[in-house]
MILUM-191821 format. One record per residue (C-alpha): x, y, z. Coordinates in steps of 0.1 Angstrom, whole numbers. Layout:
R, X, Y, Z
...
//
This chain:
R, 1015, 1039, 801
R, 1029, 1058, 831
R, 1035, 1037, 863
R, 1025, 1051, 897
R, 1035, 1041, 932
R, 1019, 1051, 965
R, 1041, 1058, 995
R, 1033, 1065, 1031
R, 1066, 1073, 1049
R, 1065, 1081, 1086
R, 1092, 1102, 1104
R, 1097, 1106, 1142
R, 1088, 1143, 1146
R, 1054, 1159, 1151
R, 1060, 1187, 1175
R, 1086, 1211, 1161
R, 1068, 1227, 1132
R, 1100, 1241, 1116
R, 1115, 1206, 1115
R, 1084, 1190, 1101
R, 1082, 1216, 1073
R, 1119, 1212, 1065
R, 1115, 1175, 1061
R, 1083, 1177, 1041
R, 1099, 1204, 1019
R, 1120, 1176, 1003
R, 1090, 1161, 986
R, 1071, 1193, 977
R, 1070, 1205, 941
R, 1090, 1175, 928
R, 1082, 1168, 891
R, 1066, 1134, 888
R, 1056, 1133, 925
R, 1024, 1146, 942
R, 1023, 1153, 979
R, 988, 1143, 989
R, 992, 1155, 1025
R, 1011, 1152, 1058
R, 997, 1147, 1092
R, 1019, 1157, 1122
R, 1007, 1144, 1156
R, 1022, 1160, 1188
R, 1012, 1132, 1211
R, 1028, 1105, 1189
R, 1056, 1130, 1180
R, 1054, 1116, 1145
R, 1043, 1127, 1111
R, 1027, 1106, 1084
R, 1033, 1117, 1048
R, 1013, 1105, 1018
R, 1027, 1106, 983
R, 1020, 1093, 948
R, 1046, 1094, 921
R, 1064, 1078, 892
R, 1090, 1053, 904
R, 1123, 1071, 898
R, 1114, 1106, 910
R, 1094, 1092, 939
R, 1125, 1071, 949
R, 1147, 1102, 949
R, 1122, 1123, 968
R, 1118, 1096, 995
R, 1156, 1093, 999
R, 1159, 1131, 1001
R, 1132, 1133, 1027
R, 1147, 1105, 1048
R, 1181, 1121, 1046
R, 1167, 1154, 1060
R, 1148, 1136, 1088
R, 1180, 1117, 1098
R, 1199, 1150, 1098
R, 1174, 1169, 1119
R, 1161, 1143, 1144
R, 1183, 1129, 1172
R, 1168, 1096, 1184
R, 1187, 1100, 1217
R, 1164, 1130, 1224
R, 1132, 1119, 1207
R, 1102, 1109, 1228
R, 1067, 1101, 1218
R, 1037, 1078, 1222
R, 1041, 1059, 1189
R, 1064, 1029, 1186
R, 1095, 1038, 1166
R, 1131, 1028, 1159
R, 1144, 1057, 1138
R, 1143, 1093, 1127
R, 1129, 1082, 1093
R, 1111, 1053, 1109
R, 1093, 1037, 1079
R, 1092, 1039, 1041
R, 1064, 1017, 1029
R, 1055, 1017, 992
R, 1026, 1001, 973
R, 1017, 995, 936
R, 990, 1020, 925
R, 986, 1019, 887
R, 1003, 1001, 859
R, 1030, 987, 882
R, 1034, 952, 897
R, 1042, 943, 933
R, 1074, 927, 921
R, 1085, 960, 906
R, 1077, 977, 939
R, 1097, 951, 958
R, 1127, 960, 936
R, 1121, 997, 941
R, 1121, 992, 979
R, 1154, 974, 977
R, 1169, 1003, 957
R, 1156, 1028, 982
R, 1171, 1009, 1011
R, 1205, 1005, 994
R, 1208, 1041, 983
R, 1195, 1056, 1016
R, 1222, 1036, 1035
R, 1249, 1047, 1011
R, 1239, 1084, 1014
R, 1233, 1085, 1052
R, 1248, 1054, 1068
R, 1214, 1046, 1085
R, 1209, 1009, 1090
R, 1181, 994, 1069
R, 1155, 968, 1080
R, 1135, 953, 1052
R, 1099, 944, 1061
R, 1067, 934, 1043
R, 1073, 916, 1010
R, 1110, 926, 1013
R, 1115, 908, 1046
R, 1144, 883, 1047
R, 1127, 861, 1073
R, 1090, 856, 1081
R, 1091, 873, 1115
R, 1102, 906, 1099
R, 1072, 909, 1077
R, 1056, 925, 1108
R, 1067, 959, 1121
R, 1061, 947, 1157
R, 1089, 922, 1155
R, 1114, 948, 1142
R, 1102, 975, 1166
R, 1102, 953, 1198
R, 1119, 974, 1225
R, 1116, 1005, 1204
R, 1147, 1026, 1196
R, 1162, 1024, 1231
R, 1157, 986, 1234
R, 1169, 978, 1199
R, 1199, 1002, 1203
R, 1211, 983, 1235
R, 1205, 949, 1218
R, 1224, 958, 1187
R, 1254, 972, 1206
R, 1255, 942, 1230
R, 1281, 915, 1227
R, 1259, 888, 1213
R, 1229, 904, 1195
R, 1201, 882, 1182
R, 1209, 877, 1145
R, 1172, 880, 1136
R, 1173, 915, 1150
R, 1203, 928, 1130
R, 1198, 953, 1102
R, 1198, 939, 1066
R, 1221, 967, 1055
R, 1244, 989, 1075
R, 1267, 991, 1105
R, 1250, 987, 1139
R, 1272, 1015, 1153
R, 1254, 1039, 1130
R, 1221, 1031, 1148
R, 1230, 1055, 1176
R, 1213, 1089, 1171
R, 1199, 1080, 1137
R, 1181, 1048, 1146
R, 1171, 1026, 1117
R, 1147, 1028, 1088
R, 1122, 1001, 1079
R, 1117, 999, 1041
R, 1090, 977, 1026
R, 1067, 970, 997
R, 1032, 956, 1001
R, 998, 953, 984
R, 975, 969, 1009
R, 984, 1003, 1024
R, 971, 1007, 1059
R, 939, 1026, 1067
R, 942, 1050, 1096
R, 907, 1050, 1112
R, 897, 1068, 1144
R, 865, 1062, 1164
R, 856, 1091, 1187
R, 839, 1083, 1220
R, 815, 1105, 1239
R, 836, 1106, 1270
R, 868, 1121, 1283
R, 877, 1089, 1302
R, 910, 1077, 1286
R, 909, 1045, 1306
R, 878, 1033, 1288
R, 894, 1040, 1254
R, 925, 1021, 1266
R, 904, 991, 1275
R, 887, 992, 1241
R, 920, 996, 1222
R, 934, 966, 1240
R, 904, 946, 1230
R, 905, 955, 1193
R, 942, 952, 1186
R, 957, 919, 1174
R, 985, 913, 1199
R, 961, 915, 1228
R, 934, 892, 1214
R, 916, 914, 1189
R, 918, 915, 1151
R, 951, 902, 1138
R, 956, 930, 1112
R, 947, 959, 1135
R, 968, 979, 1159
R, 951, 1004, 1182
R, 959, 1030, 1208
R, 938, 1053, 1230
R, 943, 1090, 1226
R, 929, 1122, 1241
R, 910, 1144, 1216
R, 918, 1175, 1235
R, 900, 1199, 1211
R, 867, 1183, 1220
R, 874, 1170, 1255
R, 868, 1134, 1242
R, 889, 1103, 1237
R, 896, 1083, 1205
R, 903, 1047, 1197
R, 929, 1052, 1170
R, 934, 1022, 1147
R, 959, 1013, 1120
R, 942, 987, 1098
R, 968, 968, 1078
R, 943, 947, 1058
R, 910, 965, 1051
R, 900, 935, 1029
R, 903, 908, 1055
R, 891, 931, 1083
R, 867, 958, 1069
R, 862, 992, 1085
R, 826, 983, 1095
R, 837, 953, 1115
R, 861, 973, 1137
R, 835, 1001, 1140
R, 808, 977, 1152
R, 833, 961, 1176
R, 843, 994, 1192
R, 807, 1006, 1194
R, 797, 973, 1211
R, 826, 976, 1236
R, 819, 1012, 1243
R, 782, 1004, 1250
R, 794, 981, 1279
R, 807, 1013, 1296
R, 775, 1033, 1287
R, 795, 1054, 1263
R, 783, 1063, 1228
R, 803, 1066, 1196
R, 799, 1102, 1185
R, 819, 1102, 1153
R, 847, 1087, 1132
R, 875, 1101, 1111
R, 900, 1088, 1085
R, 936, 1101, 1085
R, 950, 1105, 1050
R, 935, 1088, 1020
R, 916, 1055, 1018
R, 911, 1030, 990
R, 877, 1034, 973
R, 870, 997, 979
R, 872, 1001, 1017
R, 843, 1026, 1016
R, 824, 1006, 990
R, 824, 976, 1014
R, 811, 999, 1042
R, 783, 1010, 1020
R, 774, 974, 1010
R, 773, 964, 1046
R, 753, 993, 1062
R, 730, 998, 1032
R, 726, 961, 1027
R, 732, 965, 990
R, 723, 935, 969
R, 742, 925, 937
R, 762, 958, 937
R, 785, 961, 908
R, 816, 985, 909
R, 806, 996, 874
R, 777, 1014, 891
R, 802, 1039, 905
R, 802, 1066, 879
R, 838, 1078, 884
R, 851, 1043, 878
R, 844, 1048, 841
R, 867, 1079, 837
R, 900, 1059, 833
R, 885, 1043, 802
R, 885, 1077, 785
R, 922, 1085, 794
//
């Protein structure tokens, strides 16, 4: 049976269309790899790419994409609203079908080693590949962002916990570093759109919902302008949709917005989402009793393959 891996790499460019296309071209039309989609964001100056593939061709595609990002993005010039430490900022992978987490951990190790050999970029392992507990979280690695981490790494006595797992710190200049990880739950990117153009209200709600400032521990959130509609958005990265379901953050944002007399006018998902995340939303809002996943007709298709 074929093994399949899910990958959601992020690179630090979302404004220059020709650069975005050149980087994404590295994973287009690769046998054994499917490009689900890519999502450039000009405010973040960042692009999220979503892929599914067999382990070996996916590994090669990810390394090719990262090498092109490192070639075309100069971190000394890059600016954006999203936390980042490198041109190819992150390469997270997840088991999808017929493959274990342990196999994905090994695949992530191979990606890190081979990417460093090809480009010289320093590698920071995170998630299940983290060498120390603190580095399981991106926040710890990204503290200070590119500029702060660059200065720290080039200082006389850098904190050993902040050093790359592979690579020469001198290579960090211009390229930055790449965070490579394996995990079980891919994040869900979930936006809640507010019926106001007041960015300050969205900032207050984002602060309340995100983990580091007192909200949900597995959620990170920022406030953004939705310029097309003259509205604002609470944009959330949900790193554990099982422990913290979508409906919980939705209800929380809606409650916080009501304090300001502001309605929620819509939501959107960026990229794909696990079926289970939506099933749990349906169970909650429809108050389904004794719901069985076998009641989802499409779940029976794999039995025929």
